[in-house]
Each structure stands twice: as C-alpha cells, then as structure tokens.
C-alpha positions in Angstrom: -50.0 68.5 48.1 -50.5 72.0 46.8 -48.3 73.7 44.3 -47.2 77.2 44.8 -47.9 79.4 41.8 -45.6 82.3 40.9 -47.5 85.6 41.4 -45.6 88.5 39.6 -47.5 91.3 41.4 -46.8 89.7 44.8 -43.1 89.2 44.0 -42.9 92.9 42.9 -44.7 94.0 46.1 -42.3 92.0 48.3 -39.3 93.5 46.5 -40.6 97.0 47.1 -41.4 96.3 50.7 -37.8 95.1 51.3 -36.7 98.6 50.5 -35.6 98.1 46.9 -36.3 100.5 44.0 -37.9 99.3 40.8 -38.3 100.7 37.3 -40.6 99.7 34.5 -37.8 97.8 32.9 -37.1 95.8 36.0 -40.8 95.1 36.6 -41.1 93.5 33.2 -37.7 91.7 33.0 -37.4 90.5 36.6 -40.9 90.0 37.8 -43.1 89.7 34.7 -45.4 92.5 35.7 -46.8 94.0 32.6 -48.3 97.1 34.1 -46.2 98.6 36.9 -48.4 101.7 37.0 -51.4 99.6 37.8 -49.6 97.8 40.6 -48.3 101.0 42.1 -51.9 102.5 42.0 -53.2 99.4 43.9 -50.5 99.9 46.5 -51.4 103.6 46.8 -55.0 102.7 47.3 -53.9 100.4 50.2 -52.2 103.3 51.9 -48.6 102.9 50.8 -46.7 106.0 50.0 -45.0 105.5 46.6 -42.2 107.9 45.7 -40.4 108.3 42.4 -37.4 109.9 40.8 -35.6 110.0 37.5 -32.5 107.7 37.2 -30.0 107.0 34.4 -30.8 103.9 32.4 -27.2 102.8 33.1 -28.0 102.6 36.8 -31.1 100.5 36.1 -29.3 98.2 33.7 -26.6 97.7 36.4 -29.3 96.7 38.9 -30.9 94.3 36.4 -27.6 92.7 35.8 -27.3 91.7 39.5 -30.1 89.2 38.8 -29.8 88.3 35.1 -27.9 89.3 31.9 -29.3 92.4 30.1 -27.2 93.7 27.2 -28.1 97.0 25.6 -27.6 97.5 21.8 -24.3 99.2 20.9 -26.0 102.2 19.3 -28.3 102.9 22.3 -27.1 105.9 24.3 -28.2 104.3 27.6 -26.0 106.5 29.7 -28.0 109.5 28.4 -31.5 108.0 28.8 -33.3 108.6 32.0 -36.1 106.4 33.4 -38.3 106.6 36.4 -37.7 104.4 39.5 -40.2 103.9 42.3 -39.9 102.9 45.9 -42.1 102.7 49.0 -41.5 105.4 51.5 -41.2 104.3 55.1 
C-alpha cells in the first residue's frame, strides 16, 4: 500500500488550472506554497500564460474565508490594501 503525500505545488497548479485565481496570501494559507513567484515561473516555462491584476485585500480575504477562517487585525485597513492575484489564461 502506498501513501499519497500532499504536494503543495501540485495542489496550487490544479487550483489554477480549474480556473481559479490565487494571491500570495492564498498560496501560503491554503496550499502551503512558500514561493508563489517560483511556481508561476515554472508554469510559464512550461508554456502556460499567467496573467495578473491588482485586487483589494478584502476580496482575497473573502475568497480565503470560503475555505478557512482568516481574521484581519482591527487596525489593518484591508479594504484599502491591494494585492496581486494571478490566473492561467485559456
């Protein structure tokens, strides 16, 4: 019997290939990928077209909260902070 090992980079790749967007925060919190930029660079080398845009942190926190609980500190102006989200172009 073989045991299946969790592979963070593979989980992230599958998530992106399903059409979802991902930010650095999501890569770390949901998938355990420590270097999103390195994974995106690998995908680009394999021929995938990776697109990006700025998104409010509030939108990203809302997406994270679909899978887990992520609370921001009261003093953090997360509605005003923008992060970059990435996706695979079809």
